[in-house]
Phi, psi and omega in degrees: 000134175288145183252140179241141178294126180277140169253112183294337184284347176263358179280152184307318181304320187281332180295340180297326183289326176285330176294315181296322179295320179296321180290317178297311186297320181297310188292322179292317184288331186248012187291339173269004184271123188240326191239042183279129171256123179272125182250126179241156171168179189294141168277357179271350184296123176281158181298342174277354182288141183293328183282339175292316183296318183298316174302318177298312180299314184297311176300328182290310184293321178291319175302320173294337177282351182108008177258151170283160171243130175241127177230180171286001170083354183272206182268192181068231181296323179299310179305309175308313184291318174299315184297311187293326179292318182295321180299327179272004182060035180269178171283105191254099188253144175230132176251096186273147178252134182266109178229165183305319180272089188307123176265106179281128183301142176286156191279005182252020182265132181259340175223127183233129173241142177238144185229145173267328189248133179300315189297324175294318175299315182299322175300324179291320175299313183288327182278331186247002179275125174282335184202153168250128175242113190255103176274174180302139179190187186257214188302316177296321176301309180291330179298310179298319178294312181291328175294316181297314182292330176293316175302317173292314178311311185271005178056042174275337176225160170289146173308142180211164182288130179236118186235135169257137181241124181120065181309315183302332186276312185272000188298308185299319182297316180291325179294322180292320178299321183276319186277339183244300186293305181297318179296332175282352182088012179268351173231162168253156181309320190290338179294329173286357181259005179294331184232162182235153170254107189228129172258344184260124184304316183301323181288324174300313175302313182293316174307313181291313176307316178297321183303313187267010171289000000 
């Protein structure tokens, strides 16, 4: 059997220190963040995309209403939301992830944190986000959405506003949840009330404001 030289820095026990440092840095850097709205969506959306423009408008209106905007720091929807926030002179936060396909932080961020581990980054979103606003996206976007509603469903966190934006994009997924998952008995009707579908930025602001009144 071939023998391989062991590198102790790659062993799991030592990895714990890097994980701890990401949590400590995140908690310390975001400790003064009280009114952050997390906006998620595809990094592939172009500036000409209707959802890019909608995300920029949403970021702007939320910042004007006194909220910070927190995104995954990338391009597409994230860039649009940070751009709208910066236009409104708001606190534009980006939590960048270090992955092999390098993601460069967008230029509209005023506060940047970088993470190697997705789960550390996701804890920051869940801990400091007053609401999740989820635009069209792929696996990463859906991961954030489903984890949030699962945490609320299982009462691991208190209910908070979770908004899907883009009726035309999410329509088939919602039909599947209602027509297949709910019908099969794997969801309860109340589970579909954990989130709302809202397409208009002003209505998103109103919904979040009312939730916290």
